[in-house]
N, C-alpha and C positions, 0 to 999 in steps of 0.2 A: 721703246713700242716696235714691237717684232712683226708687225701684221703684214701679210705681201701687197696688198694693194694702201696707197696712198695718195690722199689725194691734196693736192696745192692750190692754194689759192693768195694770187697778188693782190694786194690791197693798198690803194693809197688813199687818203681822206675818207673811208668809209664808214667812221663810227655811228650816222644813222642807218645805215642799210646792212651793215656786215653781221649781225643779230641774227637777221631772220635766213641769211644762207648758214649759219652756223646752226639754227634752229631746224634747218633743213635736213642737215645733213646728220643731227642728233635724232632727226625721224626716220631714218633710213631702215628700211625692214631687215635688211643686212648691216650690222655697226661692225662686223668683223674688217677695219681699216683705220688708218692713224690720216690726222690731219696736219698740215702745216700751213701757217699762214705767213705770207712773206712781203713784211710792211715796207714800202717803197718810199721811206723817208717822210710819213705822213706827219703832217704838221697839227693834226686834232688828235682825240683819245681813241683811234683805231685800237692799238695794243691795249689800252686799258680796258675798251670793251671785250676784245678779245681776251684777254686771261682772267678777266671777270664772270666771262660765259665758260669757260675751260675749267675753272673752280667751282661751279656750279654743275655741269656737265661731265663727268668724267668717262663717259664713252659716247662718241669715241676720243680717242685720246689726242690733244689739239695741242702744238708747238708754235712759237712764234719766233721769226727768226727776222733778220734786217739784211735789205740789199739797198745800197744810197744811190746806185745809179738809176737813172732815171729811164722808167720805160716798162711795160710789160712783159717785153721779152726778156730783157734783163730779170726781172723779177721772178718771173715763171721760170726761167731758166736755174737760176739759182735753188729756187723750192724744189724743182725734178732732182738736181744734183744732188741736193742732201738729201732728198728722201732714198735716193740710191744706196748713198752712203752709208744710211742707217738700215740697207736691209731691205729695202723697197724690191718686188718683183715687177710688179705693175706700177704705173704712175699714170693716174686720171690727174686733170685741172678743170676748174670751174672758176667763175669771178666771183669777187665780193658784191655784187650786183644782183647776183642769181639767184634762183631755186631750184636745187637738184628734185626731181620727182621721187617720191616716196621707195621706188623701186630703183631705182639709178645703179646702186652700187651693184645690186643686185645683178642688174642686166649688164652690168659692164662686165663681171667676171664670167656670164654666159657667154658673151661674145668672146671673150680668151678663150674660155671652153671649148668654143667654137672650131678656133683655129688662129683666129685673127690676132694679130700684132700690132695693130692700129685699130682702135675702134671710133670710129668717127658717130657722134650722137647727134638726134633732133634737137632742134633751137627752134623753141617756140614765144612767142612775146608774154610777158607777165600780163595779169589780168587784174591785178591791184594798184596798179599807179594811175587811175584816170584817163587812162588813153582810150577813144572810142572803139566801140566793137569793129567801124569801119576802117581806121587807122590800123588795126590790129590785124586784119584780114588783110588789108595791102601788103603788112611786113609778113605776114605768112605766104602770101603768094609771090612776092618778090625773092623770098629766100629759096623758092622752090626755082625761080625762073635764074637766080645767080647761080643756083648748083647745076644748072642744065648749061645755062652759058660759060660755067666753068670749065667742062670739056672739053669746049670748043676755044677757048680764050689762046691766044697766040703763045703767050706766056707759059701757057700751062701743057703744052705739046712738044713733043721731040723724040728721037729715036733715042735718046738715053733713058727715057720712062718706061718701065714693066708693064705697068698697068693704066688704067682711066684715072683721071682727077676724080677726085672725093672731095666735096666742100667738107671741111673740117673746122668748126668753130672752137676757137681756142676754150669758151667757155664749156665745152660740153666733150670731151675727147679724152680717152686714155691710150696708154702706149708700154709694150714691154719695157723694160728698164736696160735691157741691152739693144733695144731698135731704136730707142733714145739716144743712146750714146752713138750708135754706129751712126746715126743719122746726123750726128753733131747736135741735136738738140734745137731748141727756141734760138733762133738768133738775139742777140742780146743788143734789143733797139727799142726806140722808144715807140708808142703807138702810131706816131703822127709819122713815122721814117716806112715803116714796113707791117706787112700784115704777116706776123712774126707765124700765125697758124698755118697759112697757105705757102710761108717758107719751108715750114717743117715738113708736111706732108707731101710737098714734091719732093724734097730729100727723100722720105721714105720711098717714094717711087721708082728711084733709082738702085733701091736695094731690095725689095720685095713685093710680091702681091698679095701680101696677107694682110691687108687692109679693106676698112668695108665700112657701109653706112648702118647702123643700128637703129631703127626708128623707135625701138622701145627704148631706148637709153634717151630718157628726155630730161631736158634743161629749160626751164622759164626765164628769159632773159629780160633785162631792165629795158623799159623804153624812153628811159629818160633823156636821151638824145635827141628824140622824136618830139617831147612836149617842148625842149630848147629849140631846135632847129627847124621842125615841121619834117613830114614825112619826104618830100623831095630831096631837099639837102641830106639827110641822113641818108636815104639811098645812096646819092653821089660820093658820100665820105666814104661808107664800105664798099661801093664797087670798086674806086680807085683812087680814094681821097682827089676826085674832081672837086670837091667841096671843102677847104681848109679853113674852118674857124678858125679865131685867134685865141679862143679858150677850147681846149679838147678835153679837157676833165671835165665834164659837168659833173655838179653834184646838188 
């Protein structure tokens, strides 16, 4: 696999949903990229599903590696570093319950061509999971409010930062290999411990101002937490883990 762009997908017990994510990647308008799925010690058939899909769809090439340390941060970091060792110039990330839009990789490359070293994409709610139009609208508004709030949040402010905070969802972002390494990568943490995407973008902000939001880089994210917890608790979870359920890994 010699592609300049690699897409990293951390996955834990995603046998029922990851096929749709891989199908969305196989349907990209620009298929000049490689994929690495990082199995985070799944107990189901996630690995078998990925390998079967890869055998039937040779483009883009899909590799599977394993990270036994629990956590989206740990799995994503393992995948990003694996891609870089394989020669990746750019590394993107999405999650195993997400659907990248057909022009996703194409628009990521355009973001890098424009001079960005970190591309933050637009996260939108999926429309195929039985969540009401009203709740999806609330989610979209909440994401916009969170983006604005993030710029004034005390933890995202300080003299060490070279530019303003830009909300960068882990399931829809891309970064140059050299900047990823310079920033220290995703913290190798569990999702309930730390928002690893926020930590990475704040590390990037101490290094460069060559980052920004591209609304044409679109990924549709799962609403399964909304179905399980309700809209209020889900927003509290994403804001600052104010809501901490016993089971975080909703499937």
